[in-house]
Steps between C-alpha positions, in 0.01 A plus 500: 500500500490653152189400298550338159432710194151441362645475149733212589446207265506135606397246236411747226422868436128423538540356851579777747529500879241695692672645808165527673442125473633332818523163322732651239742649755821306555507310828787583736579304812426726796794361694735587213363854496550531878857365475586747223352789697696395809821482295448853364426637845806341658723621217367852546579482872848371425574825316533670840810292579863535392555240229829406339543464124494120535165528681351702215638255244339213690164675531499598132603153379288313250486185711723291278828343595665542162583131480503351151491126462803373318395327178709192436546367149627177353879527476756260348672281758881469531616224739845492663620141558819318590655281765532630860726793592581624149358848571144479366342716772785751479432531126128541567570785742732659241233483227211634710725770648443432870583243769178304496608135465669355809875447437755315714831324436356166607338293222127429502373833636230538232246218507181609326458657159447871561375753243610864476392775257796623294571737211783545248520744206132587535388135501320368807519133590468262795826368644481165686766403753531127575674271746811312398431196278671180609481139380421195715405693812232427757284684752488877484775513233287286269203732550722801419620333179140425400408868544789595269372254238151653522655845455667385175171352378309824564769737362523659154881511514770386742821649640724201580760615755835317529794581730780588255769457768399135545406418142234254388416217738301178467203681653530776238493233230181358651339848497598539132313177416198627693507833313529330161197282575301812592564660160521848659741771378806492728758771570818361656635715787864461612488660844777608739716643217631789710778603260662435158719224646197277558346549155708211364326271750163620370600404144526132602121497554450486123533124559150492652356546151266787591673763290697801612561528877447856624770585758362710786552583863159507667662634816666800334268545199771435240352389166138487618387757243617289207346194665159668527518612137549135404218395734260751343587364156410147616189602698176524298294815534181304562511232768382152415492386863427790736155517657313823419440693818154656541484862607565554867512156666509541877836416661497261797814441711526174695705576810583328827774326695727250324347156433144612572372380161504803270644317199267203554201734502614668176541162330154393617341824377681484165427131459859402411846478654581864425755547779742273680364349823720325754494423872813712544402843634595790275461319168362811326748788463373722216138622479318298234209655305232282346187607311195300613135512393279447806131573532493630143756771581877528444730505801877526527618289796850572630674226697760653732784386721418442864558801724737397778509629854734793439613606153827645632581169669492312170782493249576414141215382282250495789568867572435608142200268474342676800556838334336372179202380701453843654515656152243246375259607774543863395417409136196289593147624564398233751710264709403153618684437826532125551510372858573139598181393675660178628766680707483779760485851354826688535604860543632483143147431368375814672793700365427391142135603534612838634743538209212459252294758691792745510535457122135603464394181321171313524526191717371142518620262773515136386547225757677226306566132583149469641512129412785453749319664792347267759198574714714586804672779308178675388406682827860618543497644148176688565650643819817606313292677236297686765808605693770562238295619202258716697611812307421341160161344563389685186712270278316211327611161626520190280580149624673302223720204422742575218602133485150361442332810352238506777311834508739671255187600307417736787813702437369706206180626675715613794741676262213674322351625828834640614571670166149648483554657841850613395339690208201637697438875504245672723347824379601806701139580587430150628825495698423828677144390571638182658751696713231750602279223635797329665625814678149589617458160663860462621680837528876518547594523868613834638873567460653779708156638573418522128322262268652454153243543227500317167462768234505301176611163364577363156639181351835595350564178308428133459738202481493502798222737613649806666291754687596852603315670786525875561454572870529793738722298734699179539297176487614230740628172342227309683235724339656449156485124551137542605429688175677228299299226671171678428608565139549127454168418667314747277675471162663156516867537400551127545853398417662841459697722736369853532688805624361807672710814524396813689592855402457745787410847369441822695252774422628786290572806711280795416 
């Protein structure tokens, strides 16, 4: 190790380090020195092998994943409201430029208020899709209408969508009264004007008293540019209602079978009736994001539609809802898979867990409806966990009751453990020292009369942790699983999948 210069200053020019003084020498962990020396030696030996350009790029990497946290800012909120089946979700998809909101010909497909980032003419804003507002309804339809009313209350401006081919109805008149009481700027949208012949029908909507109706066709895009210009004129540049998002809140997806309690858990965590809850399976259709402060940290919880047995066997709104759920898992950092503890575990539960692992997301398994489980069910559940979740014993397990709130406070510590493991990086020197000790104690079995040798290993990335091993021969899958198990025992990795890939390289011919 290179000695420090005797003229190096510390506190001042009068205080100099004496290299001969052992007390003044910097202390270096001997194990770190050994790991670094081992890494240099293994790298030097690797130079004798044929390496591809991607190998060299990996070995020369700086150890970063190049992932920048998206910084969210407070944006003005534009809500889209109207009675059922007037084309609100179709308009939302037209504005955001992609098929994100679930659309079907049947009324009542959208149920929760769902937020999407949008942009027009260089102005960014939050677009909120809502369920159809109806008067004097009960059950789930009443809950949907209440969510639409909350969306109006929390918006900076409103797009009120009316079906121009039908004209104004009694329900439309009721929505107008609601909008006037809110005092929010309103832009009247006359939808389904597919050609000049229908524009006369749109003109009759002046009778609603909300000013000029803007004739558009959300399905074909006709007139939507002029509509958005009018919306930007009504929308303030600074939101009076949006919640400022802190930098980089962690995204948590709540996933599971239909009717397992995902929406109930979100409402309990948020502390309000944020999403519609009903005994009917499949109530949630669109993923719903909600910013929550838990444990002094910001989290974005995403309630998703239940994943059914086979996506291709579903149709209509349920089919698209399943696709949106899969996309929500991809956007999340950690997924909470809810399992009904009061009923036998199904193959679908296992498939959902595997889907999260395949997506490379951190994982927490939450056994919900614990309050409904009797004492006779408990030993069967333990047996199911041992037998069916044997491959994911590394995932934290939380027993909760979304209905009563029992043990929901244990959810955040489990999430933090999984995310910490998801972000964990092991130094190359420490990783090779670990593998050296492992191979010495448990060498790879002979294969074809030869024994594959591990030449070098490095962690290619995090989120999830991915390891690349350079070897002189093929490593059996059982030996890779053995390495993964020992990695978890040594370094933790609780709650995150890890992947190990092997690159077989031959010695360079002289």
